[in-house]
Every structure is written in C-alpha cells, then in structure tokens.
C-alpha positions as CSV (number, residue, x, y, z in Angstrom):
1,X,102.3,81.6,95.3
2,X,99.0,83.6,95.1
3,X,98.5,86.5,97.5
4,X,98.3,90.3,97.4
5,X,102.0,90.7,96.8
6,X,102.7,88.0,94.1
7,X,100.7,86.6,91.3
8,X,100.1,82.9,90.7
9,X,103.5,82.6,88.9
10,X,105.3,84.0,91.9
11,X,106.0,87.3,90.2
12,X,105.6,90.5,92.3
13,X,102.4,92.4,91.5
14,X,102.7,95.8,89.8
15,X,102.2,97.8,93.0
16,X,105.0,95.9,94.8
17,X,107.3,96.2,91.8
18,X,106.6,100.0,91.7
19,X,107.4,100.3,95.4
20,X,110.6,98.3,95.1
21,X,111.7,100.3,92.1
22,X,111.1,103.5,94.0
23,X,113.3,102.4,96.8
24,X,115.9,101.0,94.4
25,X,116.3,104.4,92.9
26,X,117.1,105.7,96.4
27,X,119.5,102.9,97.5
28,X,121.0,101.1,94.5
29,X,123.8,99.6,96.7
30,X,121.5,97.4,98.8
31,X,118.4,97.1,96.7
32,X,119.3,94.6,94.1
33,X,116.9,91.6,93.8
34,X,115.6,89.2,91.1
35,X,112.0,89.5,92.2
36,X,111.7,86.3,94.2
37,X,110.3,86.5,97.8
38,X,113.6,85.4,99.5
39,X,115.6,87.9,97.4
40,X,113.2,90.8,98.1
41,X,113.3,90.0,101.8
42,X,117.1,90.0,101.7
43,X,117.2,93.3,99.8
44,X,114.7,95.1,102.1
45,X,116.4,93.8,105.2
46,X,119.8,95.1,104.0
47,X,118.3,98.5,103.1
48,X,115.9,99.0,106.0
49,X,116.7,96.9,109.0
50,X,118.8,98.5,111.7
51,X,120.1,95.7,113.9
52,X,120.1,96.3,117.6
53,X,117.9,99.5,117.5
54,X,114.5,99.9,119.0
55,X,111.9,101.4,116.8
56,X,112.0,104.6,118.9
57,X,115.7,104.9,118.2
58,X,115.5,104.6,114.4
59,X,115.8,107.8,112.4
60,X,113.5,108.3,109.5
61,X,115.6,107.7,106.3
62,X,112.9,107.8,103.6
63,X,110.5,110.5,104.8
64,X,111.1,112.5,101.7
65,X,109.7,109.5,99.7
66,X,106.4,109.2,101.6
67,X,104.3,111.0,99.0
68,X,105.6,108.9,96.1
69,X,105.3,105.6,98.1
70,X,101.8,106.2,99.4
71,X,99.9,105.1,96.2
72,X,101.8,101.8,96.1
73,X,101.3,101.2,99.9
74,X,97.6,101.8,99.5
75,X,97.3,99.4,96.6
76,X,99.1,96.8,98.6
77,X,96.7,97.2,101.5
78,X,99.1,98.7,104.1
79,X,97.3,102.0,104.7
80,X,93.5,101.8,104.7
81,X,91.6,100.1,107.5
82,X,90.2,96.7,106.8
83,X,86.7,96.1,108.1
84,X,85.4,92.8,109.4
85,X,84.1,90.4,106.7
86,X,82.4,88.0,109.1
87,X,79.9,88.3,111.9
88,X,82.0,86.6,114.5
89,X,85.7,86.0,115.2
90,X,87.2,83.9,118.0
91,X,89.6,86.6,119.0
92,X,91.0,90.1,118.2
93,X,94.6,91.2,118.2
94,X,95.4,94.9,118.8
95,X,98.9,96.0,117.9
96,X,100.6,99.3,118.5
97,X,103.7,100.7,120.1
98,X,102.4,104.0,121.2
99,X,99.3,105.0,123.1
100,X,97.8,107.0,120.2
101,X,98.1,104.0,117.8
102,X,96.6,101.6,120.3
103,X,93.7,104.0,121.1
104,X,92.9,104.3,117.3
105,X,92.9,100.6,117.0
106,X,90.6,100.1,120.0
107,X,88.3,102.7,118.5
108,X,88.2,100.8,115.2
109,X,87.6,97.6,117.1
110,X,84.7,99.2,119.1
111,X,83.2,100.6,115.8
112,X,83.2,97.0,114.4
113,X,81.7,95.7,117.6
114,X,78.9,98.3,117.6
115,X,78.1,97.6,114.0
116,X,77.3,94.0,114.9
C-alpha cells in the first residue's frame, strides 16, 4: 500500500500516527488499533461515528483539539486547497453541505477555469 497515509510497507506515515496518537490520548477506550488500515477504520468509526445522526445534529466533541490536530491534518492534505495539475478534466465534482462551503468551492473551480 503506497499512498499519502501509508508507506510502501503498509505502515501509517508519521503525520497519521501523530494524529491517531493525539486522539488516542483523548479517547483511550475506543482508540486502540494495531496500525493496519482495517483496524484504524474500526477505531475511528467507534470513536467518531454517531449512527443515525445527520451532520447538522452532531455536537462537536473535539473542538478543543483543533489547534493540536491542524499540523497533522495539513501534512495529510486535508486542509489546503489542491490546484489542478492538468490542463483538462472530463468532469468536476463540487461537494458541500452548506451554501457557504459550496460557494467557496465554486469560487475555487472558477479560479481554476479562469487560469486556463
């Protein structure tokens, strides 16, 4: 497995390990894992997923950890915008649950379009 989250041996990269360790320190009961993708998915689902709730109904549990988590999230590519790497694409997907998020994404898409 070789991607931005795991190295070629299937071991989580440093930024992912740091993020997982940060959340493990907050929720030791649900956050045990051995470092494999299936185990990490299971641990994060137990700790974060709130079955039967819409996103709008979920209360923020980890807001106090935002500042500590941000460097890990940035290194994993979750925060900063990603610009186009090719001249043409066959389609564009715009995701967002709220008007403001959708408007920001359309503005970014327009910026990419205007830059050629």
